[in-house]
VOMAR-498210 format. One line per field, with one value per atom (N, C-alpha, C, O, CB): residue in three letters; chain; atom name; y, x, z. Coordinates in Angstrom, 2 decimals. Atoms other than C-alpha are relative to their C-alpha. Glycine has a CB too. Layout:
BEGIN
residu	ALA / ...
chaine	A / ...
atome	CA / ...
Y	Y / ...
X	X / ...
Z	Z / ...
END
This chain:
BEGIN
residu	MET / MET / MET / MET / MET / ARG / ARG / ARG / ARG / ARG / THR / THR / THR / THR / THR / TYR / TYR / TYR / TYR / TYR / GLU / GLU / GLU / GLU / GLU / VAL / VAL / VAL / VAL / VAL / VAL / VAL / VAL / VAL / VAL / LEU / LEU / LEU / LEU / LEU / ILE / ILE / ILE / ILE / ILE / VAL / VAL / VAL / VAL / VAL / HIS / HIS / HIS / HIS / HIS / PRO / PRO / PRO / PRO / PRO / GLU / GLU / GLU / GLU / GLU / LEU / LEU / LEU / LEU / LEU / ASP / ASP / ASP / ASP / ASP / GLU / GLU / GLU / GLU / GLU / THR / THR / THR / THR / THR / ALA / ALA / ALA / ALA / ALA / PHE / PHE / PHE / PHE / PHE / LYS / LYS / LYS / LYS / LYS / GLU / GLU / GLU / GLU / GLU / VAL / VAL / VAL / VAL / VAL / VAL / VAL / VAL / VAL / VAL / GLU / GLU / GLU / GLU / GLU / LYS / LYS / LYS / LYS / LYS / VAL / VAL / VAL / VAL / VAL / GLN / GLN / GLN / GLN / GLN / GLY / GLY / GLY / GLY / GLY / TRP / TRP / TRP / TRP / TRP / ILE / ILE / ILE / ILE / ILE / THR / THR / THR / THR / THR / ALA / ALA / ALA / ALA / ALA / ALA / ALA / ALA / ALA / ALA / GLY / GLY / GLY / GLY / GLY / GLY / GLY / GLY / GLY / GLY / SER / SER / SER / SER / SER / ILE / ILE / ILE / ILE / ILE / ALA / ALA / ALA / ALA / ALA / LYS / LYS / LYS / LYS / LYS / LEU / LEU / LEU / LEU / LEU / ASP / ASP / ASP / ASP / ASP / ILE / ILE / ILE / ILE / ILE / TRP / TRP / TRP / TRP / TRP / GLY / GLY / GLY / GLY / GLY / LYS / LYS / LYS / LYS / LYS / ARG / ARG / ARG / ARG / ARG / ARG / ARG / ARG / ARG / ARG / LEU / LEU / LEU / LEU / LEU / THR / THR / THR / THR / THR / TYR / TYR / TYR / TYR / TYR / MET / MET / MET / MET / MET / ILE / ILE / ILE / ILE / ILE / ASN / ASN / ASN / ASN / ASN / LYS / LYS / LYS / LYS / LYS / GLN / GLN / GLN / GLN / GLN / ARG / ARG / ARG / ARG / ARG / ASP / ASP / ASP / ASP / ASP / GLY / GLY / GLY / GLY / GLY / GLN / GLN / GLN / GLN / GLN / TYR / TYR / TYR / TYR / TYR / ALA / ALA / ALA / ALA / ALA / LEU / LEU / LEU / LEU / LEU / ILE / ILE / ILE / ILE / ILE / THR / THR / THR / THR / THR / ALA / ALA / ALA / ALA / ALA / GLU / GLU / GLU / GLU / GLU / PHE / PHE / PHE / PHE / PHE / ALA / ALA / ALA / ALA / ALA / PRO / PRO / PRO / PRO / PRO / ALA / ALA / ALA / ALA / ALA / PHE / PHE / PHE / PHE / PHE / ALA / ALA / ALA / ALA / ALA / ALA / ALA / ALA / ALA / ALA / GLU / GLU / GLU / GLU / GLU / LEU / LEU / LEU / LEU / LEU / GLU / GLU / GLU / GLU / GLU / HIS / HIS / HIS / HIS / HIS / LEU / LEU / LEU / LEU / LEU / LEU / LEU / LEU / LEU / LEU / ARG / ARG / ARG / ARG / ARG / PHE / PHE / PHE / PHE / PHE / LEU / LEU / LEU / LEU / LEU / GLU / GLU / GLU / GLU / GLU / PRO / PRO / PRO / PRO / PRO / VAL / VAL / VAL / VAL / VAL / ILE / ILE / ILE / ILE / ILE / ARG / ARG / ARG / ARG / ARG / PHE / PHE / PHE / PHE / PHE / MET / MET / MET / MET / MET / ILE / ILE / ILE / ILE / ILE / THR / THR / THR / THR / THR / VAL / VAL / VAL / VAL / VAL / VAL / VAL / VAL / VAL / VAL / GLU / GLU / GLU / GLU / GLU / LYS / LYS / LYS / LYS / LYS / PRO / PRO / PRO / PRO / PRO / ALA / ALA / ALA / ALA / ALA / PRO / PRO / PRO / PRO / PRO / GLN / GLN / GLN / GLN / GLN / VAL / VAL / VAL / VAL / VAL / GLU / GLU / GLU / GLU / GLU / GLU / GLU / GLU / GLU / GLU / GLN / GLN / GLN / GLN / GLN / ALA / ALA / ALA / ALA / ALA
chaine	A / A / A / A / A / A / A / A / A / A / A / A / A / A / A / A / A / A / A / A / A / A / A / A / A / A / A / A / A / A / A / A / A / A / A / A / A / A / A / A / A / A / A / A / A / A / A / A / A / A / A / A / A / A / A / A / A / A / A / A / A / A / A / A / A / A / A / A / A / A / A / A / A / A / A / A / A / A / A / A / A / A / A / A / A / A / A / A / A / A / A / A / A / A / A / A / A / A / A / A / A / A / A / A / A / A / A / A / A / A / A / A / A / A / A / A / A / A / A / A / A / A / A / A / A / A / A / A / A / A / A / A / A / A / A / A / A / A / A / A / A / A / A / A / A / A / A / A / A / A / A / A / A / A / A / A / A / A / A / A / A / A / A / A / A / A / A / A / A / A / A / A / A / A / A / A / A / A / A / A / A / A / A / A / A / A / A / A / A / A / A / A / A / A / A / A / A / A / A / A / A / A / A / A / A / A / A / A / A / A / A / A / A / A / A / A / A / A / A / A / A / A / A / A / A / A / A / A / A / A / A / A / A / A / A / A / A / A / A / A / A / A / A / A / A / A / A / A / A / A / A / A / A / A / A / A / A / A / A / A / A / A / A / A / A / A / A / A / A / A / A / A / A / A / A / A / A / A / A / A / A / A / A / A / A / A / A / A / A / A / A / A / A / A / A / A / A / A / A / A / A / A / A / A / A / A / A / A / A / A / A / A / A / A / A / A / A / A / A / A / A / A / A / A / A / A / A / A / A / A / A / A / A / A / A / A / A / A / A / A / A / A / A / A / A / A / A / A / A / A / A / A / A / A / A / A / A / A / A / A / A / A / A / A / A / A / A / A / A / A / A / A / A / A / A / A / A / A / A / A / A / A / A / A / A / A / A / A / A / A / A / A / A / A / A / A / A / A / A / A / A / A / A / A / A / A / A / A / A / A / A / A / A / A / A / A / A / A / A / A / A / A / A / A / A / A / A / A / A / A / A / A / A / A / A / A / A / A / A / A / A / A / A / A / A / A / A / A / A / A / A / A / A / A / A / A / A / A / A / A / A / A / A / A / A / A / A / A / A / A / A / A / A / A / A / A / A / A / A / A / A / A / A / A / A / A / A / A / A / A / A / A / A / A / A / A / A / A / A / A / A / A / A / A / A / A / A / A / A / A / A / A / A / A / A / A / A / A / A / A
atome	N / CA / C / O / CB / N / CA / C / O / CB / N / CA / C / O / CB / N / CA / C / O / CB / N / CA / C / O / CB / N / CA / C / O / CB / N / CA / C / O / CB / N / CA / C / O / CB / N / CA / C / O / CB / N / CA / C / O / CB / N / CA / C / O / CB / N / CA / C / O / CB / N / CA / C / O / CB / N / CA / C / O / CB / N / CA / C / O / CB / N / CA / C / O / CB / N / CA / C / O / CB / N / CA / C / O / CB / N / CA / C / O / CB / N / CA / C / O / CB / N / CA / C / O / CB / N / CA / C / O / CB / N / CA / C / O / CB / N / CA / C / O / CB / N / CA / C / O / CB / N / CA / C / O / CB / N / CA / C / O / CB / N / CA / C / O / CB / N / CA / C / O / CB / N / CA / C / O / CB / N / CA / C / O / CB / N / CA / C / O / CB / N / CA / C / O / CB / N / CA / C / O / CB / N / CA / C / O / CB / N / CA / C / O / CB / N / CA / C / O / CB / N / CA / C / O / CB / N / CA / C / O / CB / N / CA / C / O / CB / N / CA / C / O / CB / N / CA / C / O / CB / N / CA / C / O / CB / N / CA / C / O / CB / N / CA / C / O / CB / N / CA / C / O / CB / N / CA / C / O / CB / N / CA / C / O / CB / N / CA / C / O / CB / N / CA / C / O / CB / N / CA / C / O / CB / N / CA / C / O / CB / N / CA / C / O / CB / N / CA / C / O / CB / N / CA / C / O / CB / N / CA / C / O / CB / N / CA / C / O / CB / N / CA / C / O / CB / N / CA / C / O / CB / N / CA / C / O / CB / N / CA / C / O / CB / N / CA / C / O / CB / N / CA / C / O / CB / N / CA / C / O / CB / N / CA / C / O / CB / N / CA / C / O / CB / N / CA / C / O / CB / N / CA / C / O / CB / N / CA / C / O / CB / N / CA / C / O / CB / N / CA / C / O / CB / N / CA / C / O / CB / N / CA / C / O / CB / N / CA / C / O / CB / N / CA / C / O / CB / N / CA / C / O / CB / N / CA / C / O / CB / N / CA / C / O / CB / N / CA / C / O / CB / N / CA / C / O / CB / N / CA / C / O / CB / N / CA / C / O / CB / N / CA / C / O / CB / N / CA / C / O / CB / N / CA / C / O / CB / N / CA / C / O / CB / N / CA / C / O / CB / N / CA / C / O / CB / N / CA / C / O / CB / N / CA / C / O / CB / N / CA / C / O / CB / N / CA / C / O / CB / N / CA / C / O / CB / N / CA / C / O / CB / N / CA / C / O / CB / N / CA / C / O / CB / N / CA / C / O / CB / N / CA / C / O / CB / N / CA / C / O / CB / N / CA / C / O / CB / N / CA / C / O / CB / N / CA / C / O / CB / N / CA / C / O / CB / N / CA / C / O / CB
Y	-0.10 / 127.66 / 1.44 / 2.08 / -0.98 / -1.33 / 130.92 / -0.13 / -1.12 / 0.94 / -0.02 / 131.82 / 0.75 / 1.85 / 0.65 / -0.58 / 132.55 / 0.04 / -0.76 / -0.79 / -0.02 / 133.55 / -0.24 / 0.44 / 1.35 / 0.32 / 132.03 / 0.29 / -0.36 / -1.51 / -0.36 / 133.67 / -0.57 / -0.35 / 1.55 / 0.60 / 131.76 / 0.61 / 0.79 / -1.53 / -0.35 / 133.04 / -1.11 / -1.27 / 1.44 / 1.18 / 130.01 / 0.32 / 1.16 / -1.23 / -0.21 / 129.88 / -0.06 / -0.98 / -1.05 / -0.09 / 130.88 / -1.11 / -1.36 / 1.32 / 0.98 / 128.14 / -1.41 / -2.34 / -0.05 / 1.31 / 125.26 / -0.22 / 0.70 / -0.09 / 0.30 / 123.52 / -0.12 / -0.08 / -1.31 / -0.02 / 123.27 / -1.13 / -0.91 / -0.10 / 1.12 / 119.83 / 0.20 / -0.11 / -1.32 / -0.24 / 120.79 / 1.12 / 1.05 / 0.38 / -1.08 / 124.01 / -0.54 / -0.19 / 1.12 / 0.59 / 122.02 / -0.89 / -0.95 / -0.80 / 0.83 / 119.60 / 0.84 / 0.43 / -0.80 / -0.89 / 122.49 / 0.47 / 0.44 / 1.23 / -0.48 / 123.85 / -1.14 / -0.93 / 0.59 / 1.15 / 120.36 / -0.39 / -0.84 / -1.19 / 0.30 / 119.83 / 0.93 / 0.49 / 0.11 / -0.97 / 123.03 / -0.31 / -0.25 / 1.46 / 0.37 / 122.03 / -1.25 / -1.35 / -0.22 / 1.22 / 118.62 / 0.28 / -0.34 / -0.96 / -0.38 / 120.19 / 0.59 / 0.29 / 1.01 / -0.65 / 122.26 / -1.04 / -1.02 / 1.07 / 1.01 / 119.32 / -1.01 / -1.51 / -0.72 / 0.94 / 117.05 / 0.59 / -0.16 / -0.37 / -0.66 / 119.61 / 0.20 / 0.85 / 1.34 / -0.12 / 119.40 / 1.19 / 1.50 / 0.09 / -1.16 / 122.43 / -0.40 / -1.57 / 1.01 / 0.25 / 122.78 / 1.10 / 2.25 / -0.10 / -0.94 / 124.44 / 0.54 / -0.22 / -0.69 / -0.62 / 126.92 / 0.35 / 0.21 / 1.25 / -0.45 / 128.17 / -0.03 / 0.27 / 1.42 / -0.06 / 127.83 / 0.85 / 0.59 / -1.43 / -0.91 / 130.61 / 0.08 / 0.62 / 1.41 / -0.05 / 130.21 / 1.26 / 1.42 / -1.29 / -1.26 / 133.63 / -0.13 / 0.70 / 1.10 / 0.21 / 132.27 / 0.79 / 1.27 / 0.39 / -0.67 / 133.84 / 1.51 / 1.97 / -0.54 / -1.46 / 137.56 / 0.62 / -0.01 / 0.49 / -0.76 / 140.15 / 0.47 / 1.01 / 1.21 / -0.48 / 140.90 / 1.49 / 2.01 / -0.80 / -1.42 / 144.49 / 0.24 / 1.20 / 0.60 / -0.07 / 143.92 / -1.42 / -2.39 / 0.72 / 1.32 / 141.06 / -0.71 / -0.10 / 0.12 / 0.84 / 138.23 / -1.20 / -1.92 / -0.44 / 1.10 / 135.70 / -0.02 / -1.08 / -1.33 / -0.19 / 137.04 / -0.40 / -0.73 / -0.79 / 0.34 / 136.32 / 1.24 / 2.00 / -1.14 / -1.13 / 138.88 / -0.38 / 0.48 / 0.50 / 0.47 / 136.71 / -1.02 / -1.52 / -0.62 / 1.02 / 134.39 / -0.56 / 0.10 / 0.57 / 0.63 / 131.98 / 0.15 / -0.28 / -1.52 / -0.33 / 133.06 / -0.98 / -1.48 / 1.41 / 0.80 / 131.01 / 0.58 / 0.96 / -1.51 / -0.47 / 132.12 / -1.15 / -1.68 / 1.27 / 1.06 / 129.54 / 0.63 / 1.22 / -1.17 / -0.45 / 130.50 / -1.26 / -2.19 / 0.79 / 1.21 / 128.02 / 0.34 / 1.46 / -0.86 / -0.11 / 127.48 / -1.00 / -2.18 / -0.23 / 0.89 / 126.10 / 0.68 / 1.87 / -0.37 / -0.49 / 126.49 / 1.06 / 0.96 / -1.16 / -1.04 / 129.61 / -0.54 / 0.02 / 1.04 / 0.58 / 127.42 / -0.57 / -0.62 / -1.09 / 0.58 / 125.84 / 1.07 / 0.75 / -0.82 / -1.06 / 129.23 / 0.12 / 0.28 / 1.34 / -0.09 / 129.36 / -1.22 / -1.10 / 0.13 / 1.22 / 125.76 / 0.05 / -0.37 / -1.25 / -0.12 / 126.43 / 0.96 / 0.72 / 0.47 / -0.96 / 129.44 / -0.67 / -0.46 / 1.22 / 0.72 / 127.25 / -0.98 / -1.08 / -0.76 / 0.96 / 124.59 / 0.71 / 0.24 / -0.83 / -0.73 / 127.16 / 0.62 / 0.75 / 1.09 / -0.60 / 128.75 / -0.96 / -0.52 / 0.41 / 0.99 / 125.49 / -0.72 / -1.66 / -1.00 / 0.56 / 124.62 / 0.76 / 1.91 / 0.07 / -0.68 / 125.43 / 0.74 / 1.85 / -0.98 / -0.72 / 126.34 / 1.28 / 2.14 / -0.91 / -1.20 / 128.96 / 1.11 / 1.00 / -0.29 / -1.09 / 132.26 / 1.06 / 1.76 / 0.64 / -0.89 / 134.33 / -0.56 / -1.26 / 1.47 / 0.40 / 133.67 / 1.01 / 1.75 / -1.43 / -0.87 / 135.57 / -0.69 / -1.16 / 1.41 / 0.59 / 134.24 / 1.12 / 1.76 / -1.16 / -1.06 / 136.67 / -0.55 / -1.47 / 1.18 / 0.36 / 136.35 / 0.80 / 2.00 / 0.27 / -0.68 / 137.15 / 0.39 / -0.46 / -0.91 / -0.49 / 139.33 / 0.08 / 0.52 / 1.39 / -0.11 / 139.09 / 1.45 / 2.06 / -0.97 / -1.40 / 142.51 / 0.18 / -0.67 / 0.49 / -0.33 / 144.16 / 0.28 / 0.84 / 1.21 / -0.26 / 144.32 / 1.50 / 2.27 / -0.67 / -1.41 / 147.61 / 0.40 / -0.29 / 0.28 / -0.54 / 149.68 / 1.16 / 2.11 / 0.45 / -1.07 / 151.81 / 1.17 / 1.02 / -0.50 / -1.21 / 155.37 / 0.51 / 0.53 / 1.10 / -0.55 / 156.83 / 1.51 / 2.03 / -0.60 / -1.45 / 160.48 / 0.60 / 1.82 / 0.55
X	1.35 / 275.25 / -0.26 / 0.57 / -0.23 / 0.43 / 273.40 / -1.30 / -2.02 / -0.19 / 1.23 / 270.59 / -1.07 / -0.83 / 0.22 / 1.12 / 267.23 / -1.23 / -1.38 / -0.28 / 1.34 / 263.77 / -0.98 / -0.93 / -0.30 / 1.01 / 260.90 / -1.36 / -1.76 / 0.11 / 1.33 / 257.51 / -1.03 / -0.95 / -0.16 / 1.06 / 254.46 / -1.33 / -1.62 / -0.04 / 1.39 / 250.91 / -0.81 / -0.79 / -0.37 / 0.74 / 248.65 / -1.48 / -1.96 / 0.28 / 1.43 / 245.01 / -0.71 / -0.46 / -0.60 / 0.60 / 242.83 / -1.02 / -1.29 / -0.67 / 1.05 / 240.20 / 0.55 / -0.23 / -0.93 / -0.57 / 242.63 / -0.16 / 0.01 / 1.50 / 0.09 / 242.07 / 1.42 / 2.40 / -0.82 / -1.30 / 244.87 / 0.92 / 2.12 / -0.21 / -0.85 / 246.10 / 0.54 / 1.69 / -0.78 / -0.45 / 246.26 / 1.05 / 2.01 / -1.20 / -0.97 / 248.10 / 1.35 / 2.40 / -0.51 / -1.23 / 250.64 / 0.67 / 1.90 / -0.28 / -0.57 / 251.09 / 0.75 / 1.82 / -1.11 / -0.68 / 251.98 / 1.33 / 2.35 / -0.90 / -1.22 / 254.52 / 1.02 / 2.21 / -0.31 / -0.90 / 255.98 / 0.58 / 1.72 / -0.74 / -0.50 / 256.27 / 1.14 / 2.15 / -1.14 / -1.05 / 258.31 / 1.24 / 2.36 / -0.50 / -1.12 / 260.47 / 0.70 / 1.93 / -0.47 / -0.56 / 260.97 / 0.87 / 1.92 / -1.10 / -0.80 / 262.20 / 1.33 / 2.37 / -0.76 / -1.23 / 264.73 / 0.96 / 2.15 / -0.32 / -0.89 / 266.08 / 0.49 / 1.61 / -0.72 / -0.41 / 266.14 / 1.13 / 1.92 / -1.20 / -1.05 / 268.39 / 1.27 / 2.21 / -0.50 / -1.19 / 270.87 / -0.02 / 0.98 / 1.21 / 0.12 / 269.59 / -0.47 / -0.72 / -0.94 / 0.48 / 268.51 / -0.98 / -0.82 / 1.17 / 1.01 / 265.53 / 0.47 / 0.71 / -1.41 / -0.42 / 266.57 / -1.20 / -1.14 / 0.84 / 1.16 / 263.12 / -1.24 / -1.18 / 0.23 / 1.30 / 259.46 / -0.90 / -1.07 / -0.61 / 0.88 / 257.09 / -1.33 / -1.39 / 0.64 / 1.34 / 253.36 / -0.69 / -0.92 / -0.84 / 0.65 / 251.70 / -1.52 / -2.20 / 0.40 / 1.44 / 248.21 / -0.69 / -0.05 / -0.59 / 0.82 / 245.38 / 0.03 / -0.20 / -1.46 / -0.05 / 245.73 / -0.66 / -0.76 / 1.45 / 0.62 / 244.01 / 1.09 / 2.12 / -0.82 / -0.93 / 245.81 / -0.21 / -1.31 / -0.19 / 0.10 / 246.53 / -0.90 / -1.66 / 1.39 / 0.85 / 244.88 / -0.39 / 0.25 / 0.74 / 0.51 / 242.94 / 0.99 / 1.55 / -1.37 / -0.83 / 244.97 / -0.85 / -1.33 / 1.34 / 0.82 / 243.10 / -1.38 / -1.88 / 0.70 / 1.33 / 239.78 / -0.04 / -1.11 / -1.04 / -0.06 / 240.94 / 0.38 / 1.26 / 1.03 / -0.27 / 240.92 / 0.97 / 1.66 / -1.29 / -0.84 / 242.79 / 1.01 / 0.89 / -0.86 / -0.99 / 245.78 / 0.59 / 0.60 / 1.10 / -0.67 / 247.53 / 1.51 / 2.04 / -0.41 / -1.41 / 251.12 / 0.89 / 0.53 / 0.25 / -1.04 / 254.22 / 1.35 / 1.57 / -0.11 / -1.37 / 257.85 / 0.94 / 0.93 / 0.33 / -0.98 / 260.59 / 1.38 / 1.71 / -0.19 / -1.39 / 264.16 / 0.84 / 0.77 / 0.43 / -0.73 / 266.52 / 1.35 / 1.58 / -0.81 / -1.28 / 270.03 / 0.03 / -0.24 / 1.19 / -0.16 / 270.55 / 0.90 / 1.20 / -1.37 / -0.92 / 272.80 / -0.68 / -1.87 / 0.51 / 0.59 / 272.28 / -0.58 / -1.55 / 1.03 / 0.52 / 271.74 / -1.40 / -2.19 / 0.94 / 1.32 / 268.69 / -1.08 / -2.26 / 0.04 / 1.00 / 266.97 / -0.85 / -2.07 / 0.69 / 0.75 / 265.99 / -0.90 / -2.03 / 0.96 / 0.82 / 264.76 / -1.18 / -2.29 / 0.86 / 1.09 / 262.72 / -1.06 / -2.26 / 0.55 / 0.96 / 261.14 / -0.84 / -2.05 / 0.75 / 0.72 / 260.23 / -1.02 / -2.15 / 1.00 / 0.91 / 258.69 / -1.18 / -2.32 / 0.76 / 1.07 / 256.69 / -0.98 / -2.17 / 0.58 / 0.85 / 255.37 / -1.11 / -2.20 / 0.84 / 0.97 / 253.57 / -0.71 / -1.47 / 0.68 / 0.71 / 252.38 / -1.30 / -1.31 / 0.86 / 1.28 / 248.70 / -0.54 / -1.04 / -0.99 / 0.57 / 247.67 / 0.75 / 0.21 / -0.01 / -0.79 / 250.45 / -0.42 / -0.26 / 1.55 / 0.44 / 249.04 / 1.08 / 1.08 / -1.25 / -1.16 / 252.21 / 1.14 / 0.90 / -0.35 / -1.16 / 255.74 / 1.11 / 1.10 / 0.47 / -1.15 / 258.96 / 1.21 / 1.13 / -0.26 / -1.23 / 262.49 / 1.03 / 1.34 / 0.51 / -0.99 / 265.04 / 1.23 / 1.14 / -0.60 / -1.26 / 268.67 / 0.11 / -0.14 / 1.22 / -0.22 / 269.36 / 1.47 / 2.36 / -0.40 / -1.38 / 272.45 / 0.46 / -0.28 / 0.11 / -0.56 / 274.68 / 0.42 / 1.02 / 1.21 / -0.36 / 275.14 / 1.50 / 2.24 / -0.63 / -1.41 / 278.49 / 0.44 / -0.33 / 0.29 / -0.45 / 280.60 / 0.09 / 0.53 / 1.37 / -0.01 / 280.27 / 1.42 / 2.09 / -1.01 / -1.32 / 283.44 / -0.22 / -0.94 / 0.79 / 0.14 / 283.71 / 0.87 / 2.05 / 0.37 / -0.76 / 284.76 / 0.67 / 0.06 / -0.92 / -0.71 / 287.39 / 0.04 / 0.36 / 1.42 / 0.02 / 287.10 / 1.31 / 1.46 / -1.09
Z	-0.49 / 144.93 / 0.44 / 1.08 / 1.17 / -0.42 / 145.42 / 0.78 / 0.67 / -1.23 / -0.77 / 147.76 / -0.78 / -1.28 / 1.39 / 0.73 / 146.13 / 0.88 / 1.80 / -1.29 / -0.56 / 147.28 / -1.14 / -2.16 / 0.75 / 0.99 / 145.34 / 0.64 / 1.61 / -0.48 / -0.49 / 145.92 / -0.96 / -2.17 / 0.16 / 0.81 / 144.69 / 0.39 / 1.57 / 0.17 / -0.23 / 144.31 / -0.67 / -1.89 / -0.57 / 0.46 / 144.01 / -0.03 / 0.73 / 0.91 / 0.18 / 142.92 / 1.36 / 2.14 / -0.96 / -1.33 / 145.92 / 0.32 / 1.49 / 0.15 / -0.26 / 145.49 / 0.28 / 0.48 / -1.17 / -0.35 / 146.12 / 1.50 / 2.30 / -0.41 / -1.43 / 149.42 / 0.57 / -0.17 / 0.26 / -0.67 / 151.97 / -0.46 / -0.61 / 1.50 / 0.42 / 150.88 / -1.42 / -1.69 / 0.08 / 1.38 / 147.19 / -0.03 / -0.79 / -0.90 / -0.10 / 148.10 / 0.50 / -0.04 / 0.95 / -0.51 / 150.13 / -1.03 / -1.09 / 1.27 / 1.05 / 147.23 / -1.02 / -1.49 / -0.69 / 0.96 / 144.90 / 0.59 / -0.09 / -0.35 / -0.64 / 147.40 / 0.12 / -0.10 / 1.40 / -0.12 / 147.99 / -1.36 / -1.44 / 0.62 / 1.34 / 144.22 / -0.37 / -0.91 / -1.03 / 0.30 / 143.86 / 0.85 / 0.35 / 0.27 / -0.85 / 146.84 / -0.52 / -0.47 / 1.44 / 0.57 / 145.25 / -1.22 / -1.38 / -0.37 / 1.16 / 142.01 / 0.44 / -0.14 / -0.87 / -0.47 / 143.96 / 0.58 / 0.25 / 1.06 / -0.60 / 145.98 / -1.04 / -0.93 / 1.14 / 1.05 / 142.90 / -0.85 / -1.43 / -0.89 / 0.79 / 141.18 / 0.83 / 0.37 / -0.53 / -0.83 / 144.05 / 0.93 / 1.58 / -0.86 / -0.88 / 145.94 / 1.39 / 1.67 / -0.59 / -1.35 / 149.53 / 0.41 / 0.02 / 1.01 / -0.49 / 151.20 / 1.34 / 2.28 / 0.13 / -1.25 / 153.88 / 0.87 / 2.09 / -0.27 / -0.77 / 154.89 / -0.87 / -2.06 / 0.57 / 0.67 / 153.95 / 0.86 / 2.05 / -0.22 / -0.72 / 154.94 / -0.75 / -1.85 / 0.16 / 0.60 / 154.20 / 0.50 / 1.69 / 0.35 / -0.37 / 154.14 / 0.02 / 0.62 / -0.97 / 0.01 / 153.52 / -1.11 / -2.04 / 1.33 / 1.01 / 151.53 / 0.25 / 1.36 / 0.01 / -0.08 / 150.79 / -1.23 / -2.28 / 0.13 / 1.09 / 148.63 / -0.96 / -0.53 / 0.56 / 1.03 / 145.34 / -0.24 / -0.03 / -1.32 / 0.30 / 144.38 / -1.21 / -1.26 / -0.25 / 1.20 / 141.00 / -0.38 / 0.03 / -1.18 / 0.39 / 139.45 / -0.93 / -1.84 / -0.68 / 0.85 / 137.92 / -0.37 / 0.51 / 0.72 / 0.48 / 135.78 / 0.66 / 1.04 / 0.25 / -0.59 / 137.16 / 1.48 / 1.99 / -0.78 / -1.42 / 140.73 / 0.81 / 0.41 / 0.24 / -0.91 / 143.57 / 1.11 / 1.66 / 0.61 / -1.09 / 146.12 / -0.52 / -1.63 / 1.11 / 0.32 / 146.11 / 1.27 / 2.31 / -0.89 / -1.14 / 148.45 / -0.23 / -1.25 / 0.16 / 0.14 / 149.04 / 0.74 / 1.81 / 0.49 / -0.65 / 149.86 / -0.39 / -1.54 / -0.40 / 0.23 / 150.21 / 0.32 / 1.43 / 0.87 / -0.18 / 149.73 / -0.12 / -1.16 / -1.04 / 0.05 / 150.60 / -0.20 / 0.60 / 1.31 / 0.35 / 148.97 / -0.62 / -1.07 / -0.97 / 0.68 / 147.67 / -1.14 / -0.95 / 0.98 / 1.14 / 144.20 / -1.02 / -0.92 / -0.63 / 1.01 / 141.18 / -0.87 / -1.16 / -0.88 / 0.85 / 139.04 / -1.30 / -1.82 / -0.31 / 1.24 / 135.97 / 0.20 / -0.75 / -0.51 / -0.26 / 137.64 / 0.10 / -0.04 / 1.28 / -0.13 / 138.10 / -1.26 / -1.17 / 0.30 / 1.26 / 134.42 / -0.18 / -0.67 / -1.19 / 0.12 / 134.51 / 0.97 / 0.62 / 0.27 / -0.97 / 137.67 / -0.52 / -0.36 / 1.36 / 0.58 / 135.97 / -1.09 / -1.17 / -0.58 / 1.05 / 133.01 / 0.60 / 0.11 / -0.91 / -0.64 / 135.29 / 0.66 / 0.56 / 1.04 / -0.67 / 137.28 / -0.99 / -0.71 / 0.89 / 1.03 / 134.10 / -0.43 / -0.80 / -1.21 / 0.45 / 133.26 / 1.13 / 0.88 / -0.87 / -1.15 / 136.78 / 0.14 / 0.58 / 1.32 / 0.17 / 136.37 / 1.23 / 1.07 / -0.42 / -1.16 / 139.97 / 0.36 / 1.05 / 1.20 / -0.31 / 140.18 / -0.96 / -2.17 / -0.11 / 0.87 / 138.91 / -0.18 / -1.19 / 0.57 / 0.13 / 139.56 / 0.84 / 1.83 / 0.44 / -0.78 / 140.78 / -0.23 / -1.21 / -0.37 / 0.14 / 141.32 / 0.64 / 1.77 / 0.64 / -0.49 / 141.71 / 0.10 / -0.91 / -0.92 / -0.18 / 143.18 / 0.71 / 1.52 / 0.79 / -0.65 / 144.22 / 1.29 / 1.31 / -0.94 / -1.27 / 147.86 / 0.05 / 0.16 / 1.23 / -0.04 / 147.87 / 1.44 / 2.32 / -0.68 / -1.33 / 150.87 / 0.23 / -0.66 / 0.19 / -0.24 / 152.50 / 0.05 / 0.53 / 1.31 / -0.02 / 152.05 / 1.43 / 2.21 / -0.91 / -1.37 / 155.20 / 0.27 / -0.58 / 0.26 / -0.38 / 157.04 / 0.40 / 1.17 / 1.17 / -0.34 / 157.26 / 0.96 / 0.66 / -1.28 / -0.98 / 160.35 / -0.39 / -0.74 / 1.41 / 0.32 / 159.70 / 1.25 / 2.32 / -0.60 / -1.14 / 161.95 / -0.15 / -1.21 / 0.11 / 0.06 / 162.82 / 0.42 / 0.42 / 0.84
END
């Protein structure tokens, strides 16, 4: 199991319940694949840097989860066809290397 961050940008015109349903669907896919959700952070509606699909705004959500590396490709495939999601990004959270103290 590896730790991943999944950032979703969802269509801005969805109401709060529909937005939560999209996020819960993604969380359900992760848990159904044997993964676990470590943290869910809803950022809310924000202005996009550039227009995507004629939209100026998007609703953001960050999901920190642990799942098998093989599932990352499948999750990407599932998100690609989830219509309300206009952009997504899946990144691996690297554990920081232990600090070595220098002796003078």
